[in-house]
N, C-alpha and C positions, 0 to 999 in steps of 0.2 A: 504494500500500500504506500502511495506517495502522498504526502501532505504538504500543501503550500503554506498554511498557517495553522495555528491552534484552532481546534473545532469549538463550536458553541455547544449548547446542550444537544443531546442525541435527537430529540424530537424537532427542535427548531432549526430546520434546514430545508434546502431544496435538493431533492434526489433526482438525478437524471439516469434512467435505465435505458440501455441501448444494446443492440447486438450488431453483428456484421451486416445484416440485411436492413437495418434501420438507422444506423449512425449517419448523421449528416451535419454539416456546419450550421445549417439552418436551425436544427433543434438544439445544438450546443449554444448558439447565440440566444435562443429563447430561454434556456435554463439559466444562463449567466444574467440575462436581463431580469428574470424573476428573482434571483438571489440578490441582485443589486437593489431591486425595488423593495424587497422584504428585509434588506440589511441582515442577511444571514449567510451561513455556510452553504457552499455548493458541493455536493458529493456526486461524483460520477461513478456509475456502476456498469461496467462492461460485462455482458453475459455471454460466455462461450456456449453456444447452442448445443446441448447434449444430444438432441435428436439428429442434428446435422453430423456430429461426430460419429454417432452410431451408424448412420446410413453410409457414410464414406468408408467405414470399416468393413462393409460387405464386399464379397468377392466380385459381385456384378457391378459395382460402382465404377463409373467412368466420368472423366472430365472431357468436355468438348470445347476446344478453343474457339473464340468468336471469329478470329481472323482467318483461320485455315480449316475449321471444322474437323480438326484432327482429334481422334480419341486417344486417351491415355488412361491407364489405371489410376485409381485414387486410393489413398490409405488414410487412416485416422491420424497417423503421424503428420502427413502432409497438411491435412486440414487443421490440425492443432497449431502447426507453425504459421499457417496463413491467418488463423484467428488471432494469434499472438501479435502478428504484424499490425492487424487492424486495431487491436487493443492499444498498442503503442501509439498509433496515429490518433486514436480517440483521446488518450491521455495528453498527448502533446497539444492537440487542438483545445482541449479543456483548459490546460495550463495557460496557453497563449491568450485565449479570449477572457478568461477570468482575471488574469493579471492586468489586462488592458483596462478593466473596469474596477480594479483593486478589490476583487471579490475573493474572500477566503475559500479555498477549494481543497478537495481531496479526491482520490480516484482509486478504485479497486476493481479487480477482475475476479469473477466467480463463474462457476459452471451451473447451468440450469436452463430456464426458459423465461423469456420476457413476460409471458402471460401469467407466470407464477410469482411475479415480483411481490404481490401483496401478501403472500404467505411467508416471505423471507423476514427474519428478525431484523436485518439491517435496513429494511424498507420503511421503518417508522420515520415519517417526516411530515412537516407541515404541508409541503407541496411535493408531490411525486409526478415527474414528467416522464411519460412513456414516449420514446421515440418510435415512430411508425415509418414504414416504407413511404417515401415522399411522393405525394400525389402531384399530378400536373397542375392542379389549382394552386398549390403552394409556390410553384415556380412562376405562375402567370397572373396571379390576382392583381398585382400592381399594374400590369398592362391593362387588365379588364377594368380596374378601378373600384372593385368591390372586394372587401375582406369579409368572409363569412365565419362567424363565431357561434359555436353551439354551447349552451350552458344548461346543465342538468342538475336538478336538485334545488332545495330551498336555499334562500340567500343566507350567507354567513360572512363574517369579516374577511376570512381567507379567500372566499370566492370573489368578493368584491375587489380585493386587492389584485387578484390574478386578472380579473376583467379589466380593471383600470390600467394595468400594465399593457395588456394586449391592445386596448384602445389607443394608448399613447404610441405604441409601436406602429399603429396603422397609418400614422402621419395625417394627411389631410384628405384621404380618400373616403369613399362611401363605405359604410359598414352595414352588414346584414346580421342582426343578432337574433338567434333562435333560442327561445326559452322553453323548457319542458320540466314541470315540477314533479312528474312521476305519479300524480294523482290519478285515480281510476274514475273519478266522477266526471260526467259530461264528455265522455270520449266520442260521442256521436255528434258533438257540436263542431261547427266549422272552425278552422284555424282563424285566429284574430291577428290583424296586422295594423300597425300604426307607424307614423314617422316622427322621429324625435331628433334632437341635436345634442351632440356631446362636444363641447368646446367648438372647434371649427368643423366638426365632422357631421355629416348627415347620417342618421342611424335609422334603418328600417327594422322595427321590432316585430318579430313573429312569435306568437304563442301557440305551441302545439301540445296536445295531449299525447300521452306515450304511444298509443296505437298509431296516431298520425305520424309521429316522429319515426317509428320503426318502418312504416310504409315509405316515408320519404328517403330514409337511409338505403332502402332496397332499390330505389329508383336510380337509373343511370343519370349521372350528371348532378346529383344532389350532394356533392362533396363539400366538406367544410375545410377551412384553413387551420382552425384550432378548435379544440373542445375543452371545456372545463366541467369536471364531473365531481359531485360530492361523494365522499366516502360513505355517506349514509344511504346511498342508492341501494336498492335491492341487488344482492350479489348476482342473481341469475340475469337480471336486466343488464347489469354492468358488463358481464362477460359477453353477452350477446352484442351489446353496442360497441364494445372495444373491438370485437371481431369484425364489425362492419365499417368502422372508421378507418380512414387512410390519412390521418393527419396527426400532428403532435397532440397528446392528451395531457392535461394538467389535472391531477387528482388532488382535491383539497379537503381539509377538515370541515 
């Protein structure tokens, strides 16, 4: 484990969980910005995907190069070395970006699965950010001029702080803010929409009941740029929604 500065209390921190398939500079910058906004420690947790290591250890596993389409055998040892290289890149990026904003940081590598991060003892944090495979929307929303943010669960100070940080990061573009409180009542009612302003930003506020949200997530082109989810969400709903989202997720108290 590498530590940039002494840590704060175990709970008061931002935890960024990523693996080789989801690590990106975009999500690292998001985690650093959240830690700077909350004035707390940033902990990076790089996860060596044990499923990937298990599969590459099978005799039938092959690697196909993109440039020549050449096949070659794979081994768990090769994959382990490859994951270690990505882990070093992750740590170096975390260090560079955290030091640029004078954020206290630490980094650790463990073996497991990103989807199991909530059950890990080290995962206790005020904010937990799940890196996700980066969607096309995250690359292009500034060109389109609309930043789409999903917020799940009842309001809390941590949720509001995370939302304020995302709104500030959006600059002066338009924002589409989708809210869903998880309540079961009135699921047959139509979605409600209104327009607000946040400082210099135009905000389109959409309120969806949970069944409507799940239907929207299943639609092609309904991607979000960021999601904020309360830890108090129903565990089954949370796993389902995490599986459908393709954007960075901030899990809050």
